[in-house]
C-alpha positions in Angstrom: 47.8 19.9 39.7 51.0 21.9 39.7 49.1 25.0 38.8 46.7 24.4 41.7 49.6 23.8 44.1 51.4 27.0 43.0 48.2 29.0 43.5 47.9 27.8 47.0 51.5 28.8 47.9 51.0 32.2 46.4 47.9 32.8 48.4 49.7 31.7 51.6 52.6 33.9 50.9 50.4 36.9 50.3 48.6 36.3 53.6 52.0 36.2 55.4 53.1 39.4 53.8 50.0 41.2 55.0 50.3 39.9 58.6 54.1 40.3 59.2 56.7 43.0 58.5 59.0 42.4 55.5 62.2 40.4 56.3 65.2 39.7 54.2 66.3 36.0 54.4 69.9 35.1 54.4 71.4 34.0 51.2 69.6 36.5 48.9 66.1 37.0 47.5 66.2 34.0 44.9 66.2 31.1 47.4 62.4 30.7 47.6 62.0 30.6 43.7 64.5 27.8 43.3 62.6 25.7 46.0 59.3 26.1 44.2 60.9 25.1 40.8 62.3 21.9 42.3 58.9 21.0 43.7 57.1 21.6 40.4 59.7 19.6 38.5 59.4 16.7 40.9 55.6 16.8 40.6 55.8 16.7 36.8 58.2 13.8 36.8 55.9 11.8 39.1 53.0 12.5 36.8 55.0 11.5 33.8 56.1 8.2 35.4 52.5 7.5 36.4 51.2 8.1 32.9 54.0 6.0 31.3 53.3 3.2 33.7 49.5 3.4 33.2 50.1 3.5 29.4 52.4 0.5 29.5 49.9 -1.4 31.6 47.1 -0.5 29.2 49.2 -1.3 26.1 50.1 -4.7 27.6 46.5 -5.4 28.2 45.6 -4.4 24.7 48.4 -6.5 23.2 47.4 -9.5 25.3 44.1 -9.5 23.4 45.7 -9.5 19.9 45.3 -12.6 17.8 48.3 -14.8 17.1 49.9 -14.6 13.6 48.6 -17.5 11.5 50.7 -18.3 8.4 47.9 -20.3 6.8 45.5 -17.4 7.2 48.1 -14.9 5.9 48.4 -17.0 2.7 44.7 -17.6 2.1 42.3 -15.3 0.3 40.1 -13.7 3.0 37.2 -12.3 1.2 33.8 -11.3 2.6 31.0 -13.8 2.4 27.4 -12.7 1.8 24.4 -14.7 3.1 20.7 -14.4 2.3 17.8 -14.0 4.6 17.7 -17.8 5.3 21.4 -17.9 6.2 22.5 -19.5 3.0 25.8 -18.5 1.4 25.1 -16.4 -1.7 28.6 -15.5 -2.8 32.1 -14.5 -1.8 32.7 -11.2 -3.4 35.9 -12.0 -5.1 35.0 -15.5 -6.5 38.0 -16.5 -4.3 37.8 -20.2 -5.2 39.2 -19.4 -8.7 41.4 -16.5 -7.8 44.9 -16.4 -9.2 47.7 -15.4 -6.8 50.9 -13.5 -7.6 54.4 -14.7 -6.8 56.6 -11.8 -5.8 59.2 -12.9 -8.2 56.7 -12.5 -11.1 55.7 -9.0 -10.1 57.6 -6.4 -12.3 59.5 -3.7 -10.5 57.3 -1.0 -11.9 54.3 -2.5 -10.2 56.2 -2.8 -6.9 57.5 0.7 -7.2 54.1 2.2 -8.0 52.6 0.6 -4.9 55.4 1.5 -2.5 55.7 5.1 -3.9 52.0 5.9 -3.1 51.3 3.6 -0.1 54.5 3.3 1.9 57.6 5.0 0.5 59.9 3.8 3.4 58.6 0.3 3.3 62.0 -1.3 3.1 63.4 0.9 5.9 60.9 0.7 8.8 60.3 -2.2 11.2 56.6 -2.3 10.6 55.8 1.1 11.9 56.8 4.3 10.1 57.7 6.6 13.1 58.1 9.6 10.8 54.7 9.1 9.3 53.2 8.3 12.6 54.4 11.6 14.0 52.6 13.5 11.2 49.4 11.5 11.9 49.6 12.3 15.6 49.7 16.0 14.9 46.8 15.7 12.5 44.8 13.7 15.0 45.4 16.3 17.8 44.2 19.0 15.5 41.2 17.2 14.0 40.4 14.4 16.4 41.4 10.7 16.7 41.2 8.9 13.4 41.5 12.0 11.2 44.5 10.7 9.4 46.1 7.3 9.2 49.8 6.3 9.3 49.4 2.7 8.4 52.3 1.0 6.6 51.8 -1.8 4.1 52.6 -4.2 6.9 49.9 -2.7 9.1 47.4 -2.8 6.2 48.0 -6.6 5.8 47.4 -7.1 9.5 44.3 -5.0 9.6 42.7 -6.7 6.6 43.4 -10.2 7.8 43.0 -10.0 11.5 41.2 -7.0 12.9 37.8 -5.4 12.7 37.6 -1.8 11.5 36.7 0.1 14.6 39.0 3.1 14.9 39.4 2.6 18.6 42.8 2.9 20.3 42.8 -0.8 21.1 42.8 -1.8 17.5 45.6 0.6 16.6 47.8 -0.7 19.4 47.1 -4.3 18.4 47.7 -3.4 14.7 51.1 -1.9 15.5 52.1 -4.8 17.7 51.2 -7.4 15.1 53.0 -5.4 12.4 56.2 -5.5 14.4 55.7 -9.2 15.0 55.1 -9.8 11.2 58.3 -7.9 10.3 60.2 -10.1 12.7 58.7 -13.3 11.2 58.6 -12.5 7.4 60.8 -10.8 4.9 59.7 -7.5 3.2 59.1 -9.3 -0.1 56.9 -11.9 1.6 54.8 -9.1 3.3 54.6 -7.2 0.0 53.4 -10.4 -1.8 50.7 -10.8 0.8 49.6 -7.2 0.3 49.5 -7.5 -3.5 47.3 -10.6 -3.3 44.7 -9.3 -0.7 44.3 -5.7 -1.8 40.9 -4.8 -3.2 41.0 -3.1 -6.6 37.2 -2.4 -7.3 35.0 -4.3 -9.7 35.0 -7.3 -7.3 38.6 -8.0 -8.1 41.2 -8.8 -5.4 44.9 -8.8 -6.0 46.9 -7.4 -8.9 46.7 -10.5 -11.1 42.9 -10.4 -11.2 42.8 -6.6 -11.6 45.4 -6.6 -14.5 43.3 -9.1 -16.4 40.0 -7.3 -15.6 41.0 -3.8 -16.6 43.6 -4.4 -19.3 43.3 -8.1 -20.3 47.0 -8.3 -19.6 49.4 -10.5 -17.6 51.6 -8.8 -15.0 54.7 -8.7 -17.3 52.8 -6.7 -19.9 51.8 -3.9 -17.6 53.1 -0.4 -18.6 54.0 2.3 -16.2 50.7 3.9 -16.7 48.9 0.6 -16.0 50.9 0.0 -12.8 50.2 3.5 -11.6 46.5 3.2 -12.4 46.2 0.0 -10.3 48.3 1.4 -7.5 46.0 4.4 -7.2 42.8 2.4 -6.8 43.1 1.0 -3.2 42.6 4.3 -1.5 39.1 4.7 -2.8 38.2 1.6 -4.9 34.8 2.7 -6.2 35.7 6.3 -6.8 38.8 5.4 -8.7 37.3 2.6 -10.8 38.4 3.7 -14.4 35.3 2.1 -16.0 32.9 4.2 -13.9 34.9 7.3 -13.3 37.7 7.6 -15.9 38.5 11.3 -15.1 39.0 10.7 -11.3 41.0 7.5 -12.1 43.3 9.5 -14.4 43.9 12.2 -11.8 44.7 9.6 -9.2 47.0 7.7 -11.7 48.9 10.9 -12.4 49.5 11.4 -8.6 51.1 8.0 -8.5 53.2 8.7 -11.5 54.4 11.9 -9.9 55.4 10.0 -6.8 57.3 7.4 -8.8 59.2 10.2 -10.5 59.8 12.0 -7.3 61.4 9.0 -5.6 63.4 8.1 -8.7 61.5 5.0 -9.7 61.0 6.3 -13.3 62.6 8.9 -15.4 61.0 12.2 -16.3 60.5 11.0 -19.9 58.7 7.8 -18.7 56.6 9.9 -16.4 55.6 12.3 -19.1 54.7 9.5 -21.5 52.6 7.8 -18.8 50.8 11.0 -17.9 49.9 11.6 -21.6 48.3 8.2 -22.0 44.5 8.6 -21.9 42.9 6.2 -19.5 40.4 5.1 -22.1 43.3 3.9 -24.3 44.6 1.7 -21.5 41.3 -0.1 -20.8 40.3 -3.4 -22.4 37.8 -5.3 -20.2 38.1 -9.0 -20.2 35.1 -11.2 -20.7 33.7 -12.6 -17.4 30.4 -13.8 -16.2 28.5 -11.0 -14.4 28.2 -11.0 -10.7 24.9 -12.3 -9.3 22.4 -9.9 -7.8 24.5 -6.9 -8.7 22.0 -4.2 -7.6 21.4 -5.9 -4.2 25.0 -6.5 -3.5 25.9 -3.0 -4.4 23.5 -1.7 -1.7 24.8 -4.3 0.8 28.4 -3.0 0.4 27.2 0.6 0.6 25.6 -0.1 4.0 28.7 -1.9 5.3 30.9 1.0 4.1 28.7 3.4 6.2 29.4 1.5 9.4 31.3 3.9 11.7 35.0 3.0 11.7 35.0 0.9 8.5 36.9 2.2 5.6 35.8 1.3 2.1 39.0 -0.3 1.0 39.2 -2.4 4.1 36.0 -4.5 3.5 37.0 -6.7 0.6 39.8 -8.8 2.3 38.5 -8.7 5.8 36.9 -12.2 5.9 33.8 -10.7 7.4 30.4 -12.5 7.1 27.6 -10.3 6.0 24.1 -11.5 6.7 21.5 -9.9 4.5 17.7 -9.7 4.0 18.1 -11.0 0.4 15.2 -13.2 -0.9 16.9 -14.9 -3.8 13.6 -16.0 -5.3 12.2 -12.5 -5.3 15.5 -11.0 -6.5 15.7 -13.4 -9.5 12.1 -12.6 -10.5 12.8 -8.9 -10.3 15.8 -9.3 -12.5 13.9 -11.4 -15.0 11.1 -8.9 -15.2 13.5 -6.0 -15.7 16.0 -7.6 -18.0 13.7 -9.4 -20.4 10.5 -8.8 -22.4 8.7 -11.8 -20.9 6.6 -9.6 -18.7 7.1 -6.0 -19.9 7.1 -4.7 -23.4 10.2 -2.4 -23.0 10.3 0.2 -25.7 14.1 0.1 -26.0 17.3 -0.8 -24.1 18.0 2.7 -23.0 15.0 3.0 -20.7 16.0 2.7 -17.1 14.2 1.4 -14.1 14.7 1.3 -10.3 12.7 -1.0 -8.0 12.8 -1.5 -4.3 10.9 -4.4 -2.6 10.8 -4.5 1.1 9.0 -6.0 4.1 6.3 -3.5 5.2 6.5 -4.5 8.8 10.3 -4.5 9.3 11.9 -2.4 6.6 14.0 -5.3 5.4 14.8 -4.9 1.7 14.2 -8.3 0.1 15.0 -7.4 -3.5 16.4 -4.6 -5.6 16.1 -3.9 -9.3 18.8 -1.4 -10.2 20.0 -2.3 -13.7 18.5 -3.6 -16.9 21.7 -4.9 -18.4 24.0 -7.1 -16.3 27.7 -6.2 -16.3 31.0 -7.7 -15.0 31.1 -4.9 -12.4 30.2 -5.9 -8.9 29.6 -2.2 -8.2 27.7 -0.3 -10.8 25.2 2.6 -11.0 22.2 1.5 -9.1 19.0 3.1 -10.4 17.1 1.8 -7.3 19.2 3.6 -4.8 21.4 6.2 -6.4 19.5 8.6 -8.6 17.6 11.5 -7.1 14.6 12.1 -9.3 11.5 14.3 -8.7 8.8 12.1 -7.2 5.8 13.8 -8.8 2.4 13.1 -7.3 3.7 10.1 -5.2 4.7 12.8 -2.7 1.1 13.9 -2.1 0.3 11.4 0.7 3.6 12.4 2.4 3.6 16.2 2.3 0.0 17.1 1.7 -2.8 14.7 2.8 -0.8 12.8 5.5 0.0 16.0 7.4 -3.6 17.2 7.0 -5.0 14.1 8.7 -2.3 14.1 11.3 -2.6 17.8 12.4 -6.0 18.9 11.2 -7.8 15.5 11.6 -9.4 15.7 8.1 -11.7 12.9 7.2 -11.4 11.0 4.0 -14.6 12.9 2.9 -13.1 16.4 3.7 -14.2 18.7 0.9 -11.8 20.8 -1.1 -12.6 23.0 -4.0 -10.7 22.2 -7.2 -10.5 25.5 -9.0 -8.1 27.8 -10.6 -5.3 28.4 -8.1 -1.8 29.7 -7.9 1.3 29.2 -5.8 1.7 31.8 -3.1 5.3 32.6 -3.9 5.3 31.9 -7.7 3.1 33.5 -10.3 2.1 30.2 -11.8 -1.4 28.8 -12.2 -1.8 25.2 -11.1 -3.4 22.8 -13.6 -4.5 19.2 -13.5 -3.5 16.6 -16.0 -6.9 17.0 -17.7 -6.5 20.8 -17.8 -9.9 21.2 -16.2 -11.3 21.6 -12.6 -13.8 19.5 -10.7 -15.3 21.9 -8.2 -15.9 20.6 -4.7 -14.4 17.2 -4.2 -13.5 14.9 -1.3 -10.0 14.4 -0.3 -10.4 10.7 -1.3 -11.5 11.7 -4.8 -8.7 14.3 -5.1 -6.1 11.7 -4.3 -7.6 9.0 -6.4 -7.7 11.2 -9.4 -4.4 12.9 -8.6 -5.8 16.5 -8.7 -3.1 19.1 -8.1 -5.1 22.1 -6.7 -6.6 20.2 -3.7 -3.1 18.8 -2.8 -1.5 22.3 -2.8 -4.4 23.7 -0.8 -3.9 21.0 1.8 -0.2 21.8 2.0 -0.9 25.5 2.4 -3.5 24.8 5.2 -1.1 22.6 7.2 1.9 24.8 6.7 5.3 23.9 5.3 7.0 23.5 8.6 4.7 20.7 9.7 4.7 19.1 6.3 8.5 19.2 6.3 8.7 17.5 9.7 6.2 14.9 8.7 8.2 14.0 5.5 11.5 13.9 7.4 10.0 11.5 9.9 9.5 9.1 6.9 13.1 9.3 5.8 12.6 11.9 3.0 15.5 14.3 2.8 14.1 17.9 3.0 17.0 20.2 3.9 15.4 22.9 1.7 11.7 22.9 0.9 9.4 25.2 -0.9 5.7 25.0 -1.9 6.6 23.3 -5.2 7.5 20.3 -3.1 3.8 19.8 -2.5 3.4 18.5 -6.0 6.7 16.7 -6.2 8.8 19.5 -7.6 12.0 18.7 -5.7 15.3 20.5 -6.3 17.3 17.3 -5.8 14.7 14.5 -5.8 14.6 11.1 -4.0 15.3 7.4 -4.8 12.9 4.5 -5.1 14.4 3.1 -1.8 13.6 6.3 0.1 10.1 6.4 -1.3 9.5 2.7 -0.4 10.6 3.4 3.2 8.1 6.2 3.5 5.1 4.3 2.0 5.8 1.3 4.2 5.1 3.4 7.3 1.6 3.9 6.1 1.1 0.2 5.9 2.7 -0.4 9.2 0.3 1.6 11.3 2.5 4.7 11.3 5.8 3.0 12.4 8.8 3.9 10.2 11.7 1.4 9.7 14.7 2.5 7.9 15.1 0.4 4.7 18.1 -1.9 5.1 19.6 -4.9 3.3 22.1 -6.0 6.1 21.0 -7.7 9.3 24.4 -8.0 10.9 28.1 -8.3 10.2 30.4 -10.8 11.8 34.1 -10.1 11.7 36.9 -12.6 11.6 37.8 -11.9 15.3 34.3 -12.8 16.4 32.9 -9.3 16.8 29.4 -8.8 15.6 27.6 -5.6 14.6 23.8 -5.7 14.4 22.4 -3.2 11.8 18.7 -3.8 12.0 17.2 -0.4 13.0 14.6 0.1 15.7 11.1 1.2 14.5 10.2 4.9 15.1 6.7 6.3 15.4 6.2 8.7 12.5 2.5 9.4 12.7 -0.7 8.5 14.5 -2.4 5.2 13.6 -5.5 7.0 12.3 -3.3 8.9 9.8 -1.7 5.7 8.5 -5.0 3.9 8.1 -6.9 6.7 6.4 -4.1 7.3 3.9 -4.0 3.6 3.2 -7.7 3.4 2.6 -7.6 6.4 0.2 -4.7 4.9 -1.6 -6.7 1.7 -2.1 -9.2 3.9 -4.0 -6.3 5.0 -6.2 -5.8 1.4 -7.3 -9.4 0.4 -7.4 -10.9 3.2 -9.4 -8.3 5.9 -9.8 -5.1 6.5 -11.7 -3.4 3.3 -10.5 -5.8 0.7 -11.8 -3.1 -1.0 -13.9 -1.4 -1.9 -10.7 -4.4 -3.7 -9.2 -4.0 -7.4 -8.2 -7.1 -9.5 -8.0 -8.0 -10.5 -4.4 -5.1 -8.5 -2.9 -5.7 -5.3 -0.8 -3.3 -2.9 -2.5 -2.7 0.7 -1.7 -0.6 2.9 -4.0 0.0 6.1 -5.9 1.1 7.1 -9.3 3.4 10.0 -10.1 5.0 11.7 -13.1 7.1 14.8 -13.8 7.0 17.1 -16.8 9.6 18.6 -19.0 10.2 22.3 -19.1 9.5 24.2 -22.2 13.3 24.6 -22.6 13.7 20.8 -22.4 11.1 20.3 -25.1 12.7 22.7 -27.5 16.2 21.5 -26.8 15.4 17.9 -27.3 12.6 18.3 -29.9 10.1 16.5 -27.7 6.7 16.4 -29.5 3.6 17.8 -27.7 1.1 15.2 -28.7 2.7 12.0 -27.3 2.1 12.6 -23.6 5.9 12.8 -22.9 7.1 12.9 -19.2 10.5 12.9 -17.6 9.8 10.4 -14.8 7.1 7.9 -14.2 6.5 6.4 -10.7 4.4 3.9 -8.8 4.7 3.3 -5.1 2.4 0.9 -3.2 2.1 -1.6 -0.5 0.1 -4.3 1.3 0.4 -5.3 4.9 3.2 -7.7 3.9 5.3 -6.0 1.2 6.0 -2.5 -0.2 7.4 -1.8 -3.6 8.5 1.5 -5.2 9.2 1.7 -8.9 10.8 4.5 -10.9 11.1 4.5 -14.7 12.7 7.0 -17.1 15.8 7.8 -19.1 19.3 9.1 -18.1 18.8 12.0 -20.4 16.1 13.2 -22.8 18.6 12.7 -25.6 18.3 8.9 -24.9 14.5 8.9 -24.9 11.3 10.0 -23.0 8.4 8.2 -21.3 5.5 8.4 -23.7 1.8 7.7 -23.5 1.5 6.7 -27.2 3.8 3.7 -26.8 2.6 2.7 -23.4 5.8 3.3 -21.6 4.0 5.6 -19.1 2.4 2.4 -17.7 5.5 0.3 -17.2 6.1 1.5 -13.6 2.6 0.2 -12.7 3.1 -3.0 -14.6 6.5 -3.7 -12.9 4.8 -3.2 -9.5 2.0 -5.6 -10.4 4.3 -8.3 -11.7 6.7 -8.3 -8.8 4.0 -7.9 -6.1 1.9 -10.6 -7.5 4.9 -13.0 -7.5 5.9 -12.4 -3.9 2.3 -12.7 -2.6 1.6 -16.0 -4.2 0.5 -18.5 -1.6 0.6 -15.9 1.1 -2.2 -14.8 3.4 -2.3 -11.1 3.2 -4.8 -9.4 5.6 -6.4 -6.0 4.8 -5.3 -2.9 6.7 -6.5 -2.9 10.3 -8.9 -0.2 11.3 -7.7 1.2 14.6 -10.0 2.2 17.5 -9.1 5.9 16.7 -11.0 5.7 13.4 -14.8 5.3 12.8 -16.5 4.4 9.6 -19.6 6.4 9.0 -22.4 6.3 6.4 -23.0 9.9 5.2 -24.8 11.6 2.4 -22.6 12.2 -0.7 -23.5 15.8 -1.2 -23.9 17.1 2.4 -21.5 15.0 4.4 -24.2 14.7 7.1 -25.8 11.6 8.4 -28.4 10.3 5.9 -32.1 10.6 6.7 -34.7 7.9 6.3 -35.4 9.3 2.8 -31.8 9.6 1.5 -31.6 7.5 -1.7 -29.3 4.5 -1.4 -27.1 5.7 -4.3 -26.5 8.9 -2.4 -25.1 7.2 0.7 -21.3 6.6 1.0 -19.1 5.4 3.7 -16.1 7.5 4.8 -13.6 7.4 7.7 -13.3 10.0 10.4 -10.9 10.4 13.3 -13.0 9.3 16.3 -14.8 12.3 17.8 -14.9 14.3 14.6 -17.6 12.4 12.8 -20.9 14.2 11.9 -23.9 14.0 14.3 -26.5 16.0 12.5 -29.0 14.3 10.2 -29.4 15.7 6.7 -32.6 17.3 5.7 -31.7 17.3 2.0 -34.2 14.6 1.1 -36.9 15.2 3.8 -40.5 14.9 2.4 -44.1 15.6 3.6 -47.5 14.3 2.5 -47.7 16.8 -0.3 -44.6 15.2 -1.9 -46.4 11.9 -2.1 -48.6 10.9 -5.0 -52.1 9.6 -4.6 -52.3 5.8 -5.1 -54.1 5.0 -8.4 -56.9 2.5 -7.4 -59.1 0.3 -9.6 -61.8 -2.2 -8.6 -64.1 -4.7 -10.4 -66.9 -6.9 -9.3 -66.5 -10.6 -10.3 -70.0 -12.0 -10.7 -68.9 -15.5 -11.0 -67.0 -15.5 -7.7 -69.2 -12.9 -6.1 -66.1 -10.9 -5.1 -64.6 -7.4 -5.6 -61.1 -7.4 -7.0 -59.1 -4.3 -6.1 -55.6 -3.3 -7.3 -53.5 -0.1 -7.2 -50.2 1.5 -8.2 -48.0 3.9 -6.4 -45.2 5.5 -8.4 -43.0 7.9 -6.4 -39.4 9.1 -6.3 -39.5 9.4 -2.6 -36.9 6.9 -1.2 -37.8 4.2 1.2 -40.4 1.5 1.4 -44.2 1.9 1.7 -47.1 -0.1 2.9 -50.7 0.4 2.0 -53.9 0.7 4.2 -57.0 -0.6 2.4 -60.4 0.6 3.8 -63.9 -0.3 2.7 -67.2 1.5 3.3 -70.2 -0.7 2.8 -73.9 -0.5 3.6 -73.4 0.7 7.2 -71.8 3.9 5.9 -68.4 3.8 7.8 -65.0 3.0 6.5 -63.5 -0.1 7.9 -59.8 -1.1 7.6 -59.6 -4.4 5.9 -55.8 -4.8 5.5 -52.4 -3.1 5.8 -50.2 -4.8 3.3 -47.2 -4.2 1.1 -49.1 -5.9 -1.8 -50.9 -4.0 -4.5 -54.1 -6.0 -4.7 -56.9 -7.2 -2.5 -60.1 -9.4 -2.9 -63.2 -8.6 -1.0 -65.5 -11.6 -0.9 -69.3 -11.9 -0.5 -70.4 -8.3 -0.8 -74.1 -7.7 -0.4 -76.2 -7.6 -3.5 -77.5 -4.3 -4.6 -75.1 -2.3 -2.4 -72.4 0.2 -3.4 -68.9 -0.2 -1.8 -66.4 2.7 -1.6 -62.8 1.5 -1.4 -59.8 3.7 -0.6 -56.0 3.0 -0.4 -53.5 5.1 1.5 -49.7 4.8 1.2 -47.8 4.8 4.5 -44.0 5.2 4.8 -42.3 2.3 6.6 -39.7 4.6 8.0 -42.1 7.3 9.3 -45.7 6.1 10.0 -46.8 9.7 10.1 -45.9 10.2 6.5 -49.2 9.2 4.7 -50.4 10.0 1.2 -53.9 11.2 0.3 -56.0 8.1 -0.3 -56.9 6.9 -3.7 -60.7 6.0 -3.9 -62.9 3.9 -6.1 -66.6 2.8 -5.9 -68.1 -0.5 -7.0 -71.9 -1.2 -7.1 -73.0 -4.8 -6.7 -76.0 -5.7 -8.9 -79.3 -7.0 -7.4 -79.6 -10.7 -6.9 -81.7 -12.4 -9.7 -85.0 -14.1 -8.3 -85.5 -17.8 -9.0 -88.7 -18.6 -11.1 -90.7 -21.5 -9.4 -92.6 -23.8 -11.9 -95.7 -26.0 -11.0 -94.5 -29.5 -10.4 -96.8 -32.3 -11.4 -98.1 -34.6 -8.7 -96.6 -37.6 -10.3 -93.0 -36.5 -9.3 -93.6 -36.9 -5.6 -92.2 -40.1 -4.4 -93.4 -39.9 -0.8 -96.2 -42.4 -0.6 -97.6 -40.8 2.5 -97.9 -37.5 0.8 -99.7 -39.1 -2.2 -102.2 -40.9 0.1 -103.1 -37.8 2.0 -103.7 -35.7 -1.0 -105.2 -38.3 -3.3 -107.3 -40.8 -1.2 -109.9 -41.5 -4.0 -108.1 -41.1 -7.2 -111.0 -42.1 -9.3 -113.9 -40.4 -7.5 -115.7 -37.6 -9.2 -113.5 -34.4 -9.1 -113.7 -33.7 -5.4 -112.8 -30.1 -4.5 -111.5 -29.0 -7.9 -114.5 -28.1 -9.9 -117.0 -30.0 -11.8 -116.3 -33.4 -13.0 -116.2 -32.4 -16.6 -113.2 -29.9 -15.9 -110.2 -30.9 -17.8 -107.9 -29.2 -15.4 -106.8 -26.6 -17.9 -108.1 -23.7 -15.8 -105.1 -21.8 -14.3 -106.6 -21.6 -10.9 -107.5 -25.2 -10.7 -110.4 -24.5 -8.4 -111.1 -21.8 -5.9 -108.2 -22.6 -3.7 -105.6 -23.2 -6.4 -105.8 -26.8 -5.7 -104.7 -26.3 -2.1 -107.6 -27.6 -0.1 -107.2 -28.7 3.4 -105.3 -31.8 4.2 -102.6 -31.8 1.6 -102.8 -28.4 0.1 -104.4 -29.8 -3.1 -107.6 -31.2 -1.7 -108.8 -34.7 -2.0 -108.1 -36.5 -5.2 -105.3 -34.1 -5.9 -107.8 -31.7 -7.3 -107.2 -32.6 -10.9 -110.5 -34.2 -11.9 -110.7 -37.2 -14.2 -107.7 -38.3 -15.9 -105.5 -36.8 -13.1 -106.6 -33.3 -14.0 -103.9 -32.9 -16.6 -105.9 -32.6 -19.7 -106.0 -35.0 -22.6 -104.1 -38.2 -22.4 -101.7 -37.0 -25.2 -100.1 -34.4 -22.9 -99.2 -36.9 -20.2 -95.7 -38.1 -21.4 -94.4 -34.6 -22.2 -95.4 -33.2 -18.8 -93.7 -36.1 -17.0 -90.4 -35.6 -18.9 -90.3 -31.9 -17.9 -90.9 -32.8 -14.3 -88.1 -35.3 -14.3 -85.6 -32.8 -15.8 -86.5 -30.3 -13.1 -85.9 -32.9 -10.4 -82.5 -33.7 -11.8 -81.4 -30.0 -11.8 -82.5 -29.6 -8.1 -80.4 -32.6 -7.1 -77.3 -31.0 -8.8 -77.7 -27.6 -7.0 -77.8 -29.3 -3.6 -74.4 -31.0 -3.8 -72.7 -30.6 -0.3 -69.1 -31.2 -1.4 -69.2 -28.3 -3.9 -70.6 -25.9 -1.2 -67.8 -26.9 1.3 -65.1 -26.3 -1.2 -66.4 -22.8 -2.1 -66.6 -21.9 1.6 -62.9 -22.8 2.1 -61.9 -20.6 -0.8 -63.8 -17.7 0.5 -62.3 -17.9 3.9 -58.9 -18.1 2.3 -59.5 -14.9 0.3 -60.6 -13.0 3.3 -57.4 -14.0 5.2 -55.4 -12.6 2.4 
C-alpha cells in the first residue's frame, strides 16, 4: 500500500514540475523528503497494529477451541483402536490393557539423557515452547512452505499425541502451543517427561520404554546400557524405519546420532560414547517371547494407509487414541492365514516359499483380507508380501496392457484373428516364444488369451500403441512411469504387488469402474474429527471392454491355463502368469533346466462379488525356485481356489452382465462369418462383438448344390400275403442339415403320382393291381432349402397275375333250398327225363346235350341224372356226398364278414401312413 501511495505522489509531483516553473521553498530542499518518510512510517505502524490485532483475535478464537487439560486422560494409555467391517473391535495396537507404565523415579538417567539430547535438549529450560528452535523452524517454513520443519518440544508432543488430530493446519499448531504452556504451568518437568516416556511409540507395536526395553533387549530399565538407551531414543522419529529387527543398519546409524548428541551435551564421556558406538546392534538385541499380533498383514496395511493421510506423521499415530474403522472380514482373514500358514489345504514344498494374497470386494475396492506372511511373528509391522514386493507380473498383464486396450480402442471382438508365428520385439533383437516353443497359426483373441500365447499379445500391444496401452494400465492403478514393449508380456523393470493387480482386475468385473483398493473406511480422532477414506469409483474403460475381457478370462479358467483355479458352479474369470530366470541366474544359482523352474508364479481372478490376486515365489533363488516337478507352480491357483471357494459359500453370485453395447453372435469357426444353412453344428461358435461391428455376411464355405447330394438307395418288395409293396431307402450324406423324402409311384396309368413327403425311410403301398409293373422313385429334399433336391433313386416292382379259382361240380344233394329241388326234380323216379336214355348211368361228362341244364332249373326235370340219381353205382354215393360237404364248409369260411372288415381297416391305415 505504501508503495502505491508513494507512486501516486511521485506522479503528482512530476506533473507539477512540468506545468510550473521551478521554485525553491524556504527551509531548504530536504523538507519534502522528511514529510514523505513520516507518512510512510505512520502507514506501516498502522498496518502492523492491524495485523497484530487481527492475529490476536484469530489466536484467541483458535485457543478458545482447544480442549481442556484432563489429568485422567494424560495418565491413561491412549492407543489407537481398530474395528472390523461390522464395527466390532479387533484390537488396540499396543495391547494396552496389559501395558506396563514407567515411574520417572525408576527411569535411569542415561535413558532420560538420551531422549532429551535427541528430542528436546532445552527441555528443562523452556516454558513449553522452545523459542530458539521455533525461530529456526519459522525460517525453514518460509523457505520450504508451512509444515516443512517442526519445532515441537517434548511437552508439545505429549499434547499432540493425547489431544489433537494430526492436520498440520495453523489452528492445531496454535492450540498445541497454548496447551503446552498450560501443561508446563500445571505439571512439573519430570511429570511431563514421564507422560512422554509412557505414550511414545517405539515400533513393533510397543508403547513406552518399559515395553520396548523388554521387547528388544529382554531387559528391565535399570539394566539398559548407553547403547540400549540411545537405540530406543532414536526410534520415535521414524518407528518403522529404525526398527532394529527389520533394519539393523539404519537403526545403528540413528543410534550413533543419539550417542553423539549425548556426548556433545556432556551426558556421557568420550570413552562411554566410543564404547557404545562400537557395539553392534545385533549384539544388543534379544527379543522376548510374546504372542504374535493378530492379522499382522492386514493391520500392517491399515497403518500404512493411515500414515499416508495428509498431515499425519508416522510416529504420531500410536498414542493418538484414534479409532480406525476397516474393511476387515475376520472370517475371511482367518481362513487366508490358515491356508497360508498350514499344510491343511496346500502342500507347501518348504518354509522358505513366500506368498502374497489380496482379497477384495469387486464392486467397492474394499480389501477384506490379506495374506502377507507365512510365519507369524511378534512384530506388528513386518514385511508384507501382499503389498510391498514389486515382482514382474508375467502374463497376468496381458488383459491390462494388450487385449483390454485392443478392445477399448480398436473394438476387437473376442473372435478377432491373430497369427501366432515367429515374431520379434521391435526394439530388441529377440525372438518371442510360447511356453510350448511352437506356434499355432491363426488363432482367435479368446484362444490366445486362454492358452497364454505370447506372440498374439505382443502384436496386440504393437497395434494399439504403447501410449494408449500405458494410459489404460495407469487408469487401473498400475504404476507405469517408464514403459517399454517388454511390458506387454509382463517384463517390468520394477514390478507390481498383488494388491495393485487385484485392484486392476476388479475393474473388469465391475463393468469398467475402478476403485482404489483400501483397508480403511474412516478414521475418528479423539477430538471428534472424522476423515473418510473410501475412494470414489472412476471409469477406467467402456463396459464392452470389461465384459468381453471377463468372458475371455472365463475361458482361461474353463479350458485354458487356469483350470486348477476353477470352482464348480461359480462364474470365475482369471489369468495365470509366470516369469523366467535369466541364463545368468540359472548359472549363478545352478538352476536345472528340466524342472520347469520359474521365478514368480501368479494367479489373479474375480467374480462379480470378490477379486483375489495371488503371488508365490522366493525372496532369492538361493532360497528356492518355483518348480513344475514338485507342483509348486500350481500353488498360486490352489490358493486362489481355496480362498474364493470359502468366501463364496452360501452366497448368490451372478454371472457377468452383458451390456447393451455387446452382441453375442453365432459365427463359423473358420471364416468368422454368419453360418449358412449348411454349416455343420460343430463348426458354429458363439463370440462377442462390440455392437455395430458384428458380421453381416453369410458364409459360403459349406454351400452345396444338387451335384453334392447322393442319390437315395431305394429297394422295394411285393408281399403276396398282404398284397402290398414294401419300399425302403437310405440316404448317406455329409451335407449338414435335415432332409425329407418325396416318394412317387408310377402305375398302370403311366404317370408318376406323389404318394408321400416324409422324413421316414420306408413306405407301404397297398392293393396294387395284379399283373402290373410299378415304378417307385424317392427324392431327397433339404429342409433348409426346398430347391436343393437330389436325383431320385428308382426301383421297379412287378405284381404277379392273380390265380384263377377252379370251380368243381357240386352234387344236387348239397342244395338245401327245397324250392330249388322241387323245380329241378319234380319226378325223381320217372324215366330219365331230359338226360339221355334210361339206361345211362350218368357217367358221361356232358350229362346230356345241354350239360344237364335244361329249361326250368338248368338241369332239366328229374335233375337229369337218370335212375339212381344219375351218380353211377350205389357204391359211389357216400364218397361223393362227403366231398360235397367239405366244399360247402370251405365256402362258409371264406365268406366270414368280421375278417374282411378287419383287413379293410388295416389297409386304410397303411395308406394313411
